[in-house]
C-alpha positions in Angstrom: 4.8 35.1 -17.1 1.7 35.5 -18.9 -1.2 32.7 -18.5 -0.2 31.0 -21.8 3.3 30.3 -20.7 1.8 29.4 -17.4 -0.6 27.0 -18.8 2.1 25.6 -21.0 4.4 25.1 -18.0 1.8 23.5 -15.9 1.0 21.3 -18.8 4.5 20.3 -19.1 4.8 19.8 -15.4 1.9 17.7 -15.6 3.3 15.5 -18.5 6.5 15.1 -16.8 4.5 14.3 -13.5 2.6 11.6 -15.3 5.5 10.0 -16.7 7.4 9.6 -14.0 4.3 8.1 -12.1 3.8 5.8 -14.7 7.7 4.4 -14.7 7.4 4.3 -11.0 4.2 2.1 -11.3 5.6 0.0 -14.0 8.6 -0.9 -12.0 6.6 -1.4 -8.8 4.2 -3.3 -10.7 6.7 -6.0 -11.7 8.0 -6.3 -8.2 4.8 -7.2 -7.0 4.1 -9.6 -10.0 7.5 -11.4 -9.1 6.6 -11.5 -5.5 2.9 -13.2 -6.2 5.3 -15.7 -8.6 7.8 -16.4 -5.7 4.9 -17.1 -3.6 3.0 -19.6 -6.1 6.2 -21.1 -6.7 7.0 -21.3 -2.7 3.2 -22.9 -2.6 3.6 -25.5 -5.2 7.2 -26.7 -3.7 5.5 -26.6 -0.4 2.4 -28.8 -1.6 4.5 -31.3 -3.5 6.8 -32.0 -0.5 3.5 -32.7 1.5 2.2 -35.1 -1.2 5.6 -37.0 -1.0 5.4 -37.0 2.8 1.6 -38.2 2.2 2.5 -41.2 0.1 5.2 -42.6 2.5 2.9 -42.6 5.7 1.6 -45.9 6.8 0.2 -44.9 10.4 -3.0 -42.9 11.0 -1.3 -41.0 13.8 1.6 -40.0 12.0 -1.0 -38.9 9.0 -2.5 -36.6 11.5 1.0 -34.9 12.8 2.0 -34.5 9.0 -1.3 -32.8 8.3 -1.5 -30.8 11.0 2.3 -29.6 10.6 1.2 -28.8 6.7 -1.8 -26.5 7.6 0.2 -24.7 10.6 3.0 -23.6 7.9 0.4 -23.3 5.2 -1.3 -20.7 7.4 1.9 -19.3 8.5 3.3 -18.8 5.0 0.3 -16.9 3.6 0.1 -14.5 6.4 3.6 -13.5 5.9 3.2 -13.6 2.4 0.0 -11.5 2.7 1.7 -8.9 4.7 4.5 -8.6 2.5 2.1 -8.3 -0.4 0.2 -5.8 1.3 3.1 -3.6 2.1 4.3 -3.9 -1.4 0.8 -2.6 -2.7 0.8 0.4 0.0 4.5 1.3 -1.4 3.0 1.3 -4.8 0.2 3.8 -4.1 2.6 6.1 -2.1 5.4 5.8 -5.0 2.9 6.6 -7.8 1.0 9.3 -6.1 4.1 11.1 -4.7 5.2 12.9 -8.1 1.2 14.3 -8.1 1.9 15.5 -4.2 5.0 17.3 -5.1 3.5 18.8 -8.2 0.1 20.2 -6.5 2.7 21.4 -3.5 4.7 23.4 -5.9 1.3 24.6 -7.6 0.1 25.9 -4.3 3.2 27.4 -3.4 3.4 29.5 -6.7 
């Protein structure tokens, strides 16, 4: 294979890799956006339930109990969702860079 053909093949390989990576990025980003939307929806629902509970409370002791439970649940939900989103972002990075890693390995072997 002469230099021109090699350059053309490398350019084609890079374009194919970039296309595959962009497609992976788009689908992964859509998954992440859905996860953010689900978290926001869950948070709004949780806040709405908390506000309705607050409106029916007559005793200060019960108020403290409900508020403590709300804070505890909010924290646990935040930590769990943050961990899940971090895993999705890590997977996005791995899956987006994988085609380029494969291309580099292929070119090193050649």
